[in-house]
C-alpha positions in Angstrom: 100.8 127.4 76.5 97.4 129.1 75.9 95.0 127.8 73.4 94.4 130.1 70.4 91.0 130.5 68.9 92.2 128.6 65.8 93.5 125.7 67.9 90.3 125.6 70.0 88.2 125.5 66.8 90.3 122.5 65.6 89.6 120.8 68.9 85.8 121.4 68.5 85.8 120.0 65.0 88.2 117.0 65.2 88.1 115.8 68.8 84.5 114.3 68.5 85.4 112.3 65.4 89.0 111.2 66.1 90.2 112.1 69.6 93.4 113.7 70.6 95.5 112.1 67.8 93.4 113.6 65.0 93.4 117.0 66.8 97.2 116.9 67.1 97.7 116.2 63.4 95.8 119.5 62.5 97.4 121.7 65.1 100.3 124.0 64.1 102.1 123.5 67.4 101.8 119.9 68.7 100.4 119.4 72.2 100.5 116.5 74.7 97.6 114.0 74.9 96.8 115.3 78.4 96.7 118.9 77.3 94.2 118.1 74.5 92.0 115.8 76.7 91.9 118.3 79.5 90.9 121.1 77.2 88.2 118.9 75.7 86.9 118.0 79.2 86.9 121.5 80.4 85.1 122.7 77.2 82.5 119.8 77.4 83.6 118.4 74.1 83.1 114.6 73.9 83.9 112.0 71.4 81.0 110.3 69.5 80.3 106.9 71.0 80.9 105.0 67.8 84.2 106.8 67.2 85.2 106.3 70.8 84.5 102.6 70.6 86.5 102.2 67.4 89.4 104.3 68.6 89.8 102.6 72.0 89.3 99.1 70.6 92.1 99.7 68.1 94.4 101.2 70.8 93.6 98.2 73.0 94.5 95.7 70.3 97.8 97.5 69.8 98.5 97.6 73.5 97.5 94.0 74.2 99.8 92.7 71.5 102.7 94.5 73.1 102.3 93.4 76.7 101.6 89.7 76.5 103.7 87.1 78.2 107.3 88.1 79.1 106.8 91.6 77.7 104.2 92.3 80.4 105.9 94.0 83.4 103.7 91.9 85.8 104.8 88.6 84.2 105.6 86.0 86.8 106.5 83.1 84.5 102.8 82.2 84.1 101.9 82.0 87.7 100.3 84.7 89.7 100.7 85.0 93.5 96.9 85.2 93.9 96.3 82.2 91.6 94.8 79.1 93.2 97.0 77.0 90.9 100.1 78.6 92.3 99.0 78.1 95.9 98.2 74.4 95.2 101.6 73.9 93.7 103.2 75.5 96.7 101.2 73.2 99.0 102.4 70.2 97.1 106.1 71.3 96.9 106.5 72.7 100.4 103.9 71.2 102.7 106.0 71.8 105.9 106.3 75.6 105.0 102.5 75.9 104.5 101.8 74.1 107.8 104.3 76.2 109.7 102.8 79.4 108.3 99.3 78.2 109.3 100.5 77.4 112.8 102.0 80.9 113.2 98.8 82.5 112.0 96.7 80.5 114.5 99.1 81.2 117.3 99.0 84.9 116.6 95.2 84.9 116.5 94.9 82.9 119.8 97.5 85.1 121.5 100.0 82.3 122.1 102.7 84.4 120.4 102.8 88.1 119.5 104.7 90.0 116.9 107.9 91.7 118.0 109.8 94.6 116.3 112.1 93.8 113.4 115.3 92.0 114.8 117.4 94.3 112.6 115.9 97.8 112.5 113.1 97.7 115.1 110.3 98.4 112.6 106.9 97.2 113.8 105.5 96.2 110.4 106.9 92.7 110.4 106.6 89.2 109.0 107.7 85.9 110.5 110.8 84.2 109.3 111.3 80.5 110.0 114.9 79.5 110.4 113.7 75.9 110.9 110.3 74.7 109.6 110.4 71.7 112.0 110.0 74.2 114.8 107.1 76.3 113.4 106.6 78.6 116.4 110.3 79.6 116.7 110.4 82.6 114.3 112.4 85.7 113.7 110.4 88.8 113.3 111.7 90.9 110.4 110.4 93.8 108.3 109.8 93.0 104.6 113.1 94.7 103.6 115.3 92.7 105.9 113.3 89.5 105.3 114.1 89.8 101.6 117.7 90.7 102.3 118.0 87.6 104.5 116.7 85.3 101.8 119.0 87.1 99.2 122.0 86.4 101.4 122.8 90.0 102.0 122.4 89.8 105.8 123.0 86.9 108.3 121.2 86.5 111.5 122.2 84.3 114.4 119.5 82.0 116.1 119.8 84.3 119.1 117.1 86.5 117.5 114.6 83.7 117.5 111.6 84.6 119.7 
């Protein structure tokens, strides 16, 4: 929908002091946030720095309250996969798994072993699966999808696929 001259004048007056929300309260026909912001950008209309700071800090406070802890879509029970603490716990809980992964990575770098296509679908983007951590270089090469399905119990592979 095109911007009328009246709507554009409302944008010029209210956007610098209150952003898209204030503009939308004064428009006869409500517009989306993106529509208002795009029109302001294309018209070189900017918010005042003090008003911008106040508006965004208030929005940030509201947003931060909503997405903390279990309400955050990235919540992983308090442990991030990139966190040193998590890695340290994994090393303490499963030292044989960590050692086997390290040995596979070293063997790949040295050329002792090489990646093979996925044992299920033939995809070349693969990860190593250890059926037995006591034999760290005996791995099954699986794409991420089939590796996840194997751990979820959706597929079953025989040891014949071990390479």
